[in-house]
C-alpha positions in Angstrom: -60.9 -33.2 5.8 -61.0 -32.6 9.6 -64.4 -30.9 8.6 -66.0 -34.1 6.7 -65.0 -36.1 10.0 -67.4 -34.6 11.9 -70.4 -36.5 13.1 -73.1 -37.2 10.8 -76.1 -36.2 12.9 -79.1 -37.6 11.7 -77.8 -40.5 9.9 -76.7 -41.8 13.6 -79.9 -41.0 14.8 -81.3 -44.6 14.8 -78.2 -46.8 15.1 -78.2 -44.7 18.4 -81.6 -44.6 19.9 -81.2 -48.5 19.6 -77.7 -49.2 20.8 -79.1 -50.4 24.6 -80.6 -53.4 22.2 -79.0 -57.1 22.8 -77.4 -56.2 25.7 -74.9 -54.0 24.1 -74.5 -55.8 20.8 -77.6 -54.0 18.6 -75.3 -51.0 17.7 -72.2 -53.4 16.6 -74.1 -55.2 14.7 -76.2 -52.0 12.7 -72.8 -50.7 12.1 -71.2 -53.8 10.5 -74.4 -54.1 8.0 -74.0 -50.1 7.2 -70.3 -51.3 6.5 -71.6 -54.1 4.1 -73.9 -51.5 2.4 -71.5 -48.4 2.8 -68.2 -49.9 2.4 -68.4 -53.2 0.4 -70.9 -52.2 -2.1 -69.1 -49.0 -3.5 -65.6 -51.0 -3.4 -66.4 -54.2 -5.1 -69.1 -52.2 -7.9 -65.7 -50.0 -8.7 -63.8 -52.9 -8.5 -66.2 -54.5 -11.4 -66.4 -50.6 -13.5 -63.0 -50.5 -13.7 -62.7 -54.7 -15.0 -65.3 -54.2 -17.6 -65.3 -51.1 -18.7 -62.0 -48.9 -18.1 -58.4 -48.9 -18.7 -54.7 -47.9 -17.3 -54.8 -43.6 -16.6 -51.3 -43.7 -14.4 -49.5 -47.6 -14.2 -47.6 -46.6 -10.9 -45.3 -49.9 -11.4 -41.5 -50.0 -11.0 -38.9 -52.5 -11.6 -39.3 -53.6 -7.6 -42.8 -54.5 -8.1 -41.1 -57.3 -10.4 -38.6 -58.5 -8.3 -40.4 -58.9 -5.5 -41.0 -62.6 -5.1 -44.1 -64.9 -5.1 -44.7 -66.3 -1.3 -46.9 -68.7 -1.5 -47.9 -68.6 2.7 -48.4 -65.2 2.9 -52.0 -65.1 0.9 -52.9 -66.5 4.5 -52.1 -62.8 6.4 -53.7 -60.6 3.6 -57.0 -62.8 3.4 -56.9 -62.4 7.4 -57.6 -58.5 7.0 -61.3 -59.8 7.1 -61.1 -60.7 10.2 -60.3 -57.6 11.5 -63.7 -55.6 11.2 -65.6 -58.6 13.4 -62.7 -58.5 15.6 -63.2 -54.5 15.7 -66.9 -55.4 16.6 -65.9 -58.2 19.5 -63.4 -55.9 21.1 -65.6 -52.5 21.2 -66.8 -52.0 24.4 -70.3 -52.1 25.0 -70.8 -48.4 27.0 -71.8 -45.6 25.1 -68.3 -44.4 24.6 -67.4 -47.6 22.6 -70.4 -47.3 20.7 -69.3 -43.7 19.7 -66.0 -44.7 18.9 -67.1 -47.1 16.6 -69.6 -45.0 14.8 -67.0 -42.4 14.1 -64.6 -45.4 13.2 -67.4 -46.6 10.3 -67.9 -42.7 9.4 -64.1 -42.4 8.9 -63.8 -46.1 6.8 -67.1 -45.1 5.0 -65.0 -41.5 3.8 -61.8 -43.0 2.9 -63.4 -45.3 1.0 -65.4 -43.2 -1.0 -61.8 -41.3 -1.3 -60.4 -44.0 -2.6 -63.2 -45.4 -4.5 -63.0 -41.6 -6.6 -59.8 -42.2 -7.3 -60.1 -45.9 -8.8 -62.7 -44.3 -11.3 -61.2 -41.1 -12.4 -57.4 -43.2 -12.1 -57.5 -46.5 -12.6 -54.7 -48.8 -12.5 -54.3 -52.0 -13.9 -52.2 -54.7 -11.2 -50.4 -57.5 -14.2 -49.1 -59.1 -11.9 -50.6 -62.3 -11.3 -48.9 -63.9 -14.2 -45.6 -64.2 -11.7 -47.9 -66.8 -9.5 -46.8 -70.6 -10.0 -50.2 -72.0 -9.4 -48.5 -75.7 -9.6 -46.4 -74.7 -6.2 -49.4 -74.1 -4.5 -50.6 -76.2 -1.5 -54.3 -77.0 -1.0 -55.1 -74.7 1.4 -53.1 -72.0 -0.8 -54.7 -72.7 -3.9 -58.3 -72.3 -2.5 -56.9 -68.8 -1.0 -56.2 -67.6 -4.0 -58.8 -68.4 -5.8 -60.9 -67.0 -3.5 -59.0 -63.4 -3.7 -59.4 -63.8 -7.3 -62.6 -64.8 -7.9 -63.7 -61.7 -5.7 -61.4 -59.0 -6.5 -60.5 -57.8 -10.3 -56.8 -56.9 -10.3 -58.3 -53.0 -10.1 -58.8 -50.4 -7.4 -55.2 -50.4 -7.0 -53.6 -47.0 -4.9 -54.1 -46.0 -2.6 -54.5 -49.7 -1.0 -57.9 -49.9 1.2 -56.3 -53.1 2.5 -53.1 -51.4 4.0 -56.0 -48.2 5.0 -58.3 -50.4 6.6 -56.7 -52.4 8.6 -54.5 -50.1 9.7 -57.2 -47.7 11.0 -58.7 -50.4 12.6 -55.8 -51.7 14.3 -55.4 -48.1 15.5 -59.0 -48.1 17.3 -58.6 -51.4 18.4 -55.6 -50.3 20.2 -56.9 -47.6 21.8 -59.7 -49.2 23.4 -57.1 -52.5 24.8 -54.6 -49.1 26.3 -57.7 -47.6 28.0 -60.1 -50.6 29.3 -57.7 -53.8 29.8 -54.2 -51.9 30.9 -51.9 -54.2 32.2 -53.4 -57.0 31.2 -50.8 -59.4 29.5 -53.3 -61.4 27.3 -54.3 -58.6 25.8 -50.7 -57.1 25.1 -50.0 -60.6 23.5 -53.6 -60.0 21.4 -52.1 -56.5 20.5 -48.7 -57.7 19.4 -50.4 -60.1 17.3 -52.7 -57.5 16.0 -49.6 -55.6 15.0 -47.2 -58.2 13.2 -50.4 -59.4 11.3 -50.5 -55.7 10.2 -46.5 -55.9 9.1 -47.3 -59.1 7.3 -50.2 -58.2 6.0 -48.4 -54.7 4.5 -45.5 -57.3 2.7 -48.4 -59.7 1.7 -50.3 -57.4 -0.4 -46.5 -57.3 -2.7 -45.9 -60.7 -2.5 -49.1 -62.2 -3.4 -49.1 -59.7 -6.5 -52.0 -58.8 -5.4 -50.8 -54.7 -5.2 -47.6 -52.4 -5.8 -45.1 -50.7 -3.7 -46.6 -47.6 -4.6 -49.9 -48.8 -3.5 -48.8 -49.7 -0.2 -46.9 -46.6 0.6 -49.8 -44.3 -0.7 -51.9 -46.3 1.7 -49.7 -45.8 5.2 -49.8 -42.4 3.7 -53.3 -41.8 3.7 -54.4 -44.0 6.9 -52.1 -42.0 8.8 -53.3 -39.5 7.7 -56.9 -39.8 8.4 -56.2 -41.1 11.3 -54.2 -38.0 12.9 -57.7 -36.1 11.2 -60.1 -38.3 13.3 -58.3 -37.6 16.5 -59.8 -34.4 17.8 -63.6 -35.9 17.0 -62.2 -39.3 19.8 -60.5 -37.0 21.9 -63.9 -35.1 22.1 -66.1 -38.6 22.9 -64.1 -38.8 26.1 -63.5 -35.3 27.1 -67.7 -33.9 27.3 -68.8 -37.5 27.4 -70.9 -40.1 25.1 -74.1 -38.4 26.3 -73.1 -34.9 25.9 -71.0 -35.4 22.3 -74.4 -37.2 21.4 -77.0 -34.4 22.2 -74.5 -31.6 20.9 -74.1 -33.9 17.4 -78.1 -34.3 16.5 -78.3 -38.3 17.6 -80.7 -37.8 19.7 -83.3 -36.3 17.7 
């Protein structure tokens, strides 16, 4: 895994050469567009392939999954995952170190998404819990969010939960930046408290909205933490040798 997480040389040449554009904002924008293509497309492709053509190979459902109650308002922290991505881009320091760390963060998300998508296709599992939702009990905004999630995300791509993996990795990266760039700032400490509270609520919400099984949660946390630990060497290297040397040694200046 550590080898797989090493920088992709030629892949970052173009974005890295344009990193100063738009006052340092062009690089995060290009990273965002890469994420749309290399993360969103594989996820929704495998989700629809499983829904249309595959059957459950191994079902991780346990009795507890149906005993966990539906909590209507938890659809909000569930949907707030989609704010993690733009917030990460906004918080990223606009210097070369921040850009290099963002590149490695995106590379990690792309790799782990590919790994999980392979599991979704080889060991597909349908999440057949949505029948527990009482649609008549939903308020207006809850109904809108539930319908949006159900329209855009078929009940497949169960384990490990990419909702959990992506949010954990992005929260850890944002925490690194805040600790380094805004040490001692009370507003930023409040931001981190809210960020990690949202992550805990998100972990609970994938089960209380009947989007995932308990196994999906714990397998997602395990994969996310393993990948974060495995990526630390590369992130530390950026700080130790400096981003310019890091980019030169890894072929980003070619």
